[in-house]
VMD Tcl script that draws the C-alpha trace (Angstrom):
set ca {
  {-22.33 -19.44 23.35}
  {-19.06 -19.22 25.28}
  {-17.98 -22.64 24.04}
  {-19.07 -21.71 20.53}
  {-16.93 -18.59 20.55}
  {-13.99 -20.45 22.02}
  {-14.19 -23.09 19.29}
  {-14.50 -20.33 16.71}
  {-11.43 -18.60 18.12}
  {-9.42 -21.83 18.15}
  {-10.48 -22.65 14.59}
  {-9.69 -19.13 13.36}
  {-6.25 -19.10 14.99}
  {-5.50 -22.64 13.79}
  {-6.31 -21.95 10.13}
  {-4.68 -18.52 10.23}
  {-1.56 -20.17 11.66}
  {-1.59 -22.76 8.88}
  {-2.03 -19.95 6.38}
  {0.79 -17.74 7.62}
  {3.24 -20.50 8.52}
  {2.47 -22.31 5.28}
  {3.05 -19.16 3.26}
  {6.23 -18.35 5.11}
  {7.63 -21.86 4.74}
  {7.04 -21.75 0.98}
  {8.35 -18.19 0.72}
  {11.34 -19.09 2.87}
  {12.30 -21.94 0.53}
  {11.71 -19.77 -2.55}
  {13.72 -16.92 -1.02}
  {16.67 -19.24 -0.38}
  {16.61 -20.49 -3.98}
  {16.23 -17.00 -5.47}
  {18.92 -15.56 -3.16}
  {21.33 -18.18 -4.45}
  {20.41 -17.54 -8.10}
  {20.15 -13.73 -8.02}
  {22.32 -10.92 -6.70}
  {21.58 -8.31 -4.00}
  {21.41 -5.68 -6.77}
  {18.44 -7.40 -8.41}
  {16.60 -7.53 -5.09}
  {17.34 -3.81 -4.74}
  {15.29 -2.99 -7.86}
  {12.22 -4.75 -6.48}
  {12.65 -3.28 -3.00}
  {12.65 0.27 -4.37}
  {9.23 -0.06 -6.07}
  {7.39 -2.20 -3.51}
  {6.50 0.82 -1.37}
  {4.40 2.22 -4.24}
  {2.50 -1.06 -4.56}
  {1.88 -1.24 -0.81}
  {0.64 2.36 -0.65}
  {-1.52 1.95 -3.74}
  {-3.21 -1.19 -2.41}
  {-4.06 0.70 0.77}
  {-5.44 3.64 -1.18}
  {-7.51 1.30 -3.36}
  {-9.16 -0.22 -0.31}
  {-9.41 3.12 1.47}
  {-10.05 1.40 4.80}
  {-13.54 0.50 3.57}
  {-12.82 -3.22 3.78}
  {-12.35 -3.07 7.54}
  {-15.49 -0.97 7.84}
  {-17.52 -3.60 5.96}
  {-16.10 -6.37 8.15}
  {-17.15 -4.52 11.29}
  {-20.59 -3.53 9.97}
  {-23.39 -5.63 11.45}
  {-25.43 -5.88 8.23}
  {-23.95 -5.65 4.72}
  {-26.04 -5.69 1.53}
  {-25.38 -5.81 -2.21}
  {-25.31 -2.01 -2.39}
  {-22.44 -1.92 0.10}
  {-20.42 -4.54 -1.77}
  {-21.06 -3.05 -5.22}
  {-20.23 0.48 -4.11}
  {-16.93 -0.52 -2.53}
  {-16.07 -2.70 -5.54}
  {-16.52 0.15 -8.03}
  {-14.63 2.48 -5.71}
  {-11.74 0.01 -5.61}
  {-11.62 -0.40 -9.41}
  {-11.79 3.34 -10.08}
  {-9.03 4.20 -7.62}
  {-6.79 1.34 -8.82}
  {-6.99 2.49 -12.46}
  {-6.26 6.09 -11.50}
  {-3.28 5.08 -9.38}
  {-1.85 2.80 -12.06}
  {-1.99 5.58 -14.64}
  {-0.35 8.04 -12.26}
  {2.42 5.60 -11.38}
  {2.92 4.51 -14.99}
  {3.70 8.08 -16.07}
  {5.67 8.74 -12.87}
  {7.97 5.75 -13.36}
  {10.74 7.81 -15.05}
  {10.71 10.23 -12.10}
  {11.06 7.32 -9.66}
  {13.98 5.98 -11.68}
  {15.59 9.44 -11.77}
  {15.19 9.83 -8.00}
  {17.21 6.67 -7.39}
  {19.45 7.23 -10.45}
  {18.60 3.77 -11.84}
  {17.25 4.07 -15.45}
  {16.31 0.36 -15.55}
  {13.74 1.00 -12.81}
  {11.31 2.68 -15.25}
  {10.49 -0.48 -17.18}
  {10.46 -2.68 -14.08}
  {8.09 -0.32 -12.26}
  {5.61 -0.02 -15.13}
  {5.21 -3.78 -15.36}
  {5.08 -4.64 -11.66}
  {2.52 -1.88 -10.98}
  {-0.04 -4.05 -12.84}
  {-0.32 -5.87 -9.48}
  {-2.34 -2.87 -8.23}
  {-5.06 -3.50 -10.83}
  {-5.19 -7.22 -10.04}
  {-5.49 -6.63 -6.30}
  {-8.64 -4.51 -6.75}
  {-10.55 -7.58 -7.98}
  {-9.48 -9.59 -4.92}
  {-10.73 -7.28 -2.19}
  {-14.52 -7.84 -2.14}
  {-14.42 -11.68 -2.33}
  {-11.86 -11.58 0.47}
  {-14.08 -9.32 2.60}
  {-16.96 -11.77 2.15}
  {-14.77 -14.64 3.38}
  {-13.54 -12.59 6.33}
  {-17.11 -11.74 7.37}
  {-17.93 -15.45 7.34}
  {-14.71 -16.08 9.30}
  {-14.00 -18.69 6.61}
  {-10.26 -18.76 7.19}
  {-9.97 -22.23 5.67}
  {-10.77 -21.04 2.15}
  {-8.56 -17.98 2.54}
  {-5.74 -20.29 3.58}
  {-6.17 -22.46 0.48}
  {-6.21 -19.35 -1.74}
  {-3.03 -17.96 -0.23}
  {-1.05 -21.21 -0.10}
  {-1.77 -22.17 -3.70}
  {-1.00 -18.63 -4.89}
  {2.30 -18.47 -3.01}
  {3.33 -21.89 -4.27}
  {2.53 -21.19 -7.93}
  {4.12 -17.72 -7.88}
  {7.21 -19.14 -6.17}
  {7.59 -21.77 -8.87}
  {7.16 -19.10 -11.56}
  {9.87 -16.94 -9.97}
  {12.33 -19.82 -9.69}
  {11.72 -20.96 -13.28}
  {12.39 -17.42 -14.52}
  {15.56 -17.22 -12.41}
  {16.84 -20.57 -13.72}
  {16.42 -19.14 -17.22}
  {18.62 -16.15 -16.30}
  {15.79 -13.60 -16.32}
  {17.32 -11.62 -13.45}
  {15.05 -9.05 -11.84}
  {12.14 -10.14 -14.07}
  {12.05 -13.35 -12.00}
  {10.94 -11.26 -9.03}
  {8.49 -9.25 -11.15}
  {6.90 -12.45 -12.49}
  {6.65 -13.82 -8.97}
  {4.73 -10.76 -7.75}
  {2.32 -10.60 -10.69}
  {1.58 -14.33 -10.74}
  {0.81 -14.22 -7.02}
  {-1.81 -11.48 -7.47}
  {-3.32 -13.17 -10.54}
  {-3.59 -16.56 -8.80}
  {-5.28 -15.00 -5.77}
  {-7.95 -13.38 -7.92}
  {-8.67 -16.55 -9.91}
  {-8.77 -18.95 -6.94}
  {-10.77 -16.73 -4.57}
  {-13.31 -16.10 -7.35}
  {-13.82 -19.85 -7.56}
  {-14.54 -20.11 -3.81}
  {-16.56 -16.91 -3.50}
  {-18.38 -16.33 -6.78}
  {-19.77 -12.83 -6.76}
  {-20.81 -10.24 -9.33}
  {-21.54 -6.58 -8.55}
  {-24.83 -4.91 -9.38}
  {-24.93 -1.62 -11.27}
  {-25.41 0.23 -7.99}
  {-23.29 2.95 -6.41}
  {-24.14 4.86 -3.24}
  {-22.07 7.75 -1.93}
  {-23.83 7.19 1.40}
  {-21.94 3.90 1.80}
  {-18.60 5.69 1.39}
  {-19.68 8.52 3.70}
  {-21.06 6.25 6.43}
  {-17.97 4.03 6.42}
  {-15.52 6.92 6.35}
  {-15.79 7.81 10.06}
  {-14.57 4.42 11.24}
  {-12.33 3.62 8.26}
  {-10.41 6.90 8.24}
  {-8.38 6.19 11.37}
  {-7.58 2.61 10.32}
  {-6.83 3.79 6.80}
  {-4.50 6.49 8.10}
  {-2.78 3.99 10.37}
  {-2.26 1.57 7.47}
  {-0.84 4.34 5.27}
  {1.59 5.27 8.02}
  {2.59 1.63 8.47}
  {3.23 1.14 4.76}
  {5.32 4.28 4.44}
  {7.41 3.39 7.43}
  {7.73 -0.29 6.51}
  {9.65 0.87 3.45}
  {11.13 4.06 4.89}
  {14.53 2.50 5.44}
  {14.53 1.18 1.86}
  {13.93 4.75 0.68}
  {16.63 6.17 2.94}
  {19.19 3.50 2.06}
  {18.38 3.77 -1.65}
  {18.96 7.52 -1.61}
  {21.92 7.93 0.75}
  {23.80 4.62 0.73}
  {25.28 2.31 -1.95}
  {22.50 0.48 -3.83}
  {23.98 -2.88 -2.75}
  {22.98 -2.05 0.84}
  {19.31 -1.85 -0.13}
  {19.33 -5.45 -1.35}
  {21.14 -6.63 1.78}
  {18.69 -4.82 4.05}
  {15.69 -6.02 2.02}
  {16.78 -9.64 2.33}
  {17.46 -9.29 6.07}
  {14.02 -7.75 6.52}
  {12.37 -10.57 4.56}
  {14.05 -13.14 6.79}
  {12.85 -11.26 9.86}
  {9.35 -11.11 8.39}
  {9.42 -14.89 7.94}
  {8.70 -15.10 11.66}
  {7.61 -11.67 12.84}
  {5.08 -10.82 10.13}
  {3.45 -14.25 10.29}
  {2.76 -13.87 13.99}
  {1.51 -10.31 13.57}
  {-1.02 -11.38 10.94}
  {-2.14 -14.32 13.06}
  {-2.60 -12.06 16.07}
  {-4.24 -9.40 13.94}
  {-6.93 -11.95 13.10}
  {-7.95 -11.91 16.77}
  {-9.71 -8.61 15.99}
  {-12.77 -10.53 14.79}
  {-12.84 -12.52 18.04}
  {-12.35 -9.44 20.22}
  {-15.23 -7.69 18.43}
  {-17.61 -10.45 19.52}
  {-16.88 -9.77 23.21}
  {-16.09 -6.05 23.04}
  {-18.76 -5.12 25.61}
  {-17.84 -7.78 28.20}
  {-14.75 -6.22 29.80}
  {-14.05 -9.01 32.27}
  {-14.19 -11.71 29.62}
  {-12.33 -9.51 27.16}
  {-9.41 -9.11 29.59}
  {-9.33 -12.83 30.33}
  {-9.12 -13.76 26.64}
  {-6.57 -11.01 26.00}
  {-4.25 -12.16 28.80}
  {-4.45 -15.78 27.68}
  {-3.40 -14.78 24.18}
  {-0.53 -12.62 25.48}
  {0.90 -15.45 27.58}
  {0.63 -18.11 24.89}
  {2.00 -16.00 22.05}
  {4.83 -14.56 24.14}
  {6.22 -17.94 25.15}
  {6.15 -18.98 21.51}
  {7.47 -15.87 19.77}
  {9.93 -14.13 22.12}
  {12.19 -17.19 22.60}
  {12.19 -17.79 18.85}
  {13.25 -14.22 18.05}
  {16.02 -14.27 20.65}
  {17.24 -17.59 19.24}
  {17.34 -16.15 15.70}
  {19.55 -13.32 16.92}
  {21.95 -15.86 18.45}
  {22.16 -18.13 15.37}
  {22.08 -15.43 12.67}
  {25.66 -16.05 11.50}
  {25.41 -19.77 10.68}
  {21.80 -19.38 9.53}
  {22.47 -16.80 6.80}
  {25.85 -18.16 5.73}
  {24.55 -21.70 5.26}
  {21.16 -20.90 3.72}
  {21.88 -17.84 1.58}
  {25.67 -18.30 1.09}
  {28.45 -15.94 2.08}
  {27.47 -13.27 -0.51}
  {24.72 -12.26 1.94}
  {26.95 -12.32 5.07}
  {26.97 -8.52 5.26}
  {23.24 -8.64 6.03}
  {23.76 -10.55 9.32}
  {23.98 -7.50 11.66}
  {20.98 -5.95 9.86}
  {18.97 -9.11 10.48}
  {19.96 -9.18 14.17}
  {18.99 -5.55 14.73}
  {15.65 -6.04 12.96}
  {14.90 -9.09 15.12}
  {15.70 -7.10 18.25}
  {13.42 -4.28 17.09}
  {10.55 -6.72 16.56}
  {10.96 -8.54 19.89}
  {7.79 -7.09 21.45}
  {5.82 -6.61 18.21}
  {3.45 -9.52 19.00}
  {2.42 -7.80 22.23}
  {2.02 -4.49 20.40}
  {-0.11 -6.13 17.69}
  {-2.39 -7.76 20.25}
  {-2.87 -4.44 22.06}
  {-3.73 -2.61 18.82}
  {-6.17 -5.37 17.83}
  {-7.83 -5.22 21.26}
  {-8.11 -1.43 21.26}
  {-9.57 -1.35 17.74}
  {-12.14 -3.97 18.72}
  {-13.17 -1.74 21.62}
  {-13.75 1.13 19.17}
  {-10.51 2.94 20.04}
  {-9.17 3.29 16.49}
  {-8.36 6.94 17.22}
  {-6.12 5.84 20.11}
  {-4.27 3.30 17.97}
  {-3.78 5.93 15.26}
  {-2.25 8.30 17.80}
  {0.08 5.57 19.06}
  {1.12 4.75 15.51}
  {1.65 8.41 14.72}
  {3.87 8.82 17.77}
  {5.78 5.67 16.82}
  {6.44 7.00 13.34}
  {7.49 10.37 14.73}
  {10.06 8.62 16.93}
  {11.33 6.68 13.92}
  {11.76 9.87 11.88}
  {13.61 11.53 14.75}
  {15.88 8.49 15.09}
  {16.67 8.58 11.36}
  {17.53 12.28 11.46}
  {19.83 11.74 14.45}
  {21.43 8.46 13.36}
  {21.72 8.86 9.56}
  {25.29 10.14 9.59}
  {26.46 7.28 11.85}
  {25.62 4.45 9.43}
  {23.07 1.68 8.92}
  {23.60 -0.08 12.27}
  {22.95 3.20 14.10}
  {19.80 3.70 12.01}
  {18.51 0.28 12.98}
  {19.39 0.85 16.65}
  {17.24 3.98 16.56}
  {14.46 1.97 14.92}
  {14.69 -0.59 17.72}
  {14.43 2.07 20.42}
  {11.42 3.68 18.72}
  {9.62 0.31 18.58}
  {10.25 -0.43 22.25}
  {9.07 3.02 23.40}
  {5.89 2.63 21.31}
  {5.18 -0.75 22.91}
  {5.55 0.85 26.34}
  {3.02 3.54 25.38}
  {0.58 0.93 24.04}
  {0.85 -0.89 27.37}
  {-0.25 2.31 29.08}
  {-3.27 2.50 26.78}
  {-4.41 -1.07 27.43}
  {-3.94 -0.47 31.15}
  {-6.37 2.45 31.02}
  {-8.85 0.70 28.75}
  {-9.06 -2.63 30.61}
  {-7.74 -1.65 34.04}
  {-4.92 -4.14 33.40}
  {-2.27 -3.47 36.06}
  {1.48 -3.25 35.41}
  {2.27 -6.18 37.68}
  {0.02 -8.50 35.72}
  {1.29 -7.31 32.35}
  {4.91 -7.98 33.35}
  {3.91 -11.32 34.84}
  {2.40 -12.36 31.50}
  {5.57 -11.82 29.42}
  {8.43 -12.36 31.90}
  {8.54 -16.19 31.55}
  {8.96 -15.82 27.77}
  {11.88 -13.43 28.23}
  {13.48 -15.79 30.74}
  {13.15 -18.85 28.47}
  {14.32 -16.93 25.41}
  {17.31 -15.45 27.20}
  {18.44 -18.88 28.40}
  {18.10 -20.48 24.96}
  {19.89 -17.61 23.19}
  {22.75 -17.63 25.71}
  {23.39 -21.35 25.30}
  {23.18 -21.07 21.49}
  {25.73 -18.24 21.57}
  {28.09 -20.28 23.78}
  {27.89 -23.19 21.33}
  {29.19 -20.92 18.57}
  {32.42 -20.58 20.53}
  {33.05 -24.33 20.53}
  {31.98 -25.48 17.02}
  {33.67 -24.07 13.91}
  {31.76 -25.90 11.16}
  {28.77 -23.69 10.35}
  {26.48 -26.51 9.18}
  {27.17 -28.60 12.27}
  {26.89 -25.53 14.51}
  {23.45 -24.61 13.16}
  {22.11 -28.16 13.59}
  {23.44 -28.44 17.17}
  {22.10 -25.00 18.12}
  {18.61 -25.83 16.83}
  {18.47 -29.28 18.46}
  {19.79 -28.12 21.84}
  {17.50 -25.05 21.81}
  {14.45 -27.21 21.04}
  {15.26 -29.58 23.92}
  {15.74 -26.72 26.38}
  {12.55 -25.00 25.20}
  {10.39 -28.12 25.61}
  {11.90 -28.79 29.05}
  {11.26 -25.20 30.23}
  {7.67 -25.19 28.95}
  {6.99 -28.48 30.70}
  {8.53 -27.12 33.91}
  {6.90 -23.66 33.93}
  {3.61 -24.31 32.09}
  {2.65 -27.95 32.75}
  {-1.02 -27.45 31.85}
  {-0.18 -25.76 28.56}
  {2.38 -28.48 27.82}
  {-0.23 -31.17 28.42}
  {-2.72 -29.44 26.12}
  {-0.08 -29.14 23.41}
  {0.70 -32.86 23.66}
  {-2.99 -33.75 23.55}
  {-3.55 -31.50 20.54}
  {-0.56 -33.01 18.71}
  {-1.75 -36.56 19.37}
  {-5.35 -35.81 18.41}
  {-4.90 -33.64 15.32}
  {-1.46 -34.49 13.94}
  {-0.18 -37.89 15.10}
  {-3.54 -39.65 14.62}
  {-3.86 -38.31 11.05}
  {-0.31 -39.31 10.14}
  {-0.97 -42.76 11.58}
  {-4.10 -43.15 9.43}
  {-2.31 -42.25 6.20}
}
mol new
graphics top color blue
foreach p $ca { graphics top sphere $p radius 0.5 }
foreach p [lrange $ca 0 end-1] q [lrange $ca 1 end] { graphics top cylinder $p $q radius 0.2 }
display resetview
């Protein structure tokens, strides 16, 4: 059984990695093309309405999806009840938002936002039809099919957005991209997971799931509000151009940070399987912390060091003002992978109330930082955001220490090598910027030199992990390329 679970964990992480990295690679390319074709102002319009879509999708699900995933036995009554709940809530929310669109536009003083909002909010209705088939795939831990659904949807929607932009459709390019993504997901996942609800509805299902789902639901609501909080603040108190610059910087940061968080969030299903075996749970947790830290922390530190040539060469100089925003957001997300793993582990141990409290404290710190730093400008706001994130990670470390008896010395030991490697790579990349003036050449040299140093350090400090990586590459990648 141990080997079975290990293989399941490896398979889940592998396909989830393909999913997230595949999506981000496609989105990264599409973002570059759209950023070159559109202006920061057009990205501002989309940024200002995305918070309502994110919140609505959370309200539609109501946290019941996670409850069904965790439930040991799920029947047709459970699925049908949650499906009808999702549809009912999505229709209600769309109608509310449709008639509230003029108020949203008036709040930001952008009349054009009314029409844009009313069209893009259709995504809420489409998402409701996606949730149950997705839950069924998650329960089967069939990440392969989910990956195919997501990659095809991202690719098609990206193509749609670019085609609209090439035809000078402006902000409607971004609207079409969002709607086509949701529509493709529904169509493709329905093909893989054909399912029809019965005419059954049980309030007992909602009531029984509410105890567990409420804390996760509340945490997700908080996350969504605060993910877009700076968009709201910038849209209200700063020039609208700044919203587009921040939104693009945040998307670039998400290209790495969000992918890893979703991948690590998928470990929840694995942790659940061993939730009652504390010794084994801690062993698996520590292994994941070490491996993800040495992959993610050096990458984030490198991105901070190469932000100038990266943004100027990929997005052009019209986005240069977003460079310090991107650097501050990267710094704020430096320890997010560790935080995500801790939250996933605590939730799997049934400590959703603890994770909600940590999230609530984190959001409180963010609000305090905004109140204090607002008058000092955007960089000060993001510095406060960074400090709030780091303090929250420290508190989550305290929680995992209590839950698993995981001592401070061991926790620091797990992440220190990653900080050391990342610091070395970032320092050398920064020094190279002082000697090379051509931005294209500088970026290439920084990436090549950083990759060489990274591989050398991993081989030196983690020889066993390096050997496994080489074996995996030869077995699963090189051999397949050779057979093509």
